[in-house]
C-alpha atoms as one frame of an Amber mdcrd trajectory, in Angstrom:
protein
  -1.161 -10.406  -4.724   2.093  -8.648  -3.897   4.383  -8.263  -6.871   7.930
  -6.896  -6.538   9.617  -4.193  -8.589  10.926  -6.997 -11.009   7.422  -8.396
 -11.571   7.938 -11.470  -9.400   4.934 -12.677  -7.363   6.103 -12.518  -3.707
   2.893 -13.067  -1.761  -0.557 -14.363  -2.518  -3.585 -14.167  -0.249  -6.706
 -16.159  -0.939 -10.029 -16.240   0.940  -9.039 -13.228   2.972 -10.956 -11.767
   5.812 -11.380  -8.046   5.981 -10.278  -7.803   9.609  -6.480  -7.794   9.776
  -5.927  -8.157   6.038  -4.483  -4.697   5.527  -2.056  -5.211   8.335  -0.751
  -8.509   6.747  -0.342  -6.894   3.347   1.401  -3.830   4.813   3.798  -5.915
   6.830   4.740  -8.116   3.792   5.180  -4.994   1.675   7.458  -3.400   4.242
   9.432  -6.604   4.599   9.929  -6.841   0.821  11.039  -3.148   0.764  13.840
  -4.019   3.229  15.406  -6.589   0.842
C-alpha cells in the first residue's frame, strides 16, 4: 500500500512478485512526491 501524507490510499499492490516490485513501488512513490 502507498499512502500519501494526508493518509489517502494512492496505490495498492496485491499478489506481487518479488522481481520488479521494488521498482514499481519506488516509481509510484516518486510520482506521488512530484504532485
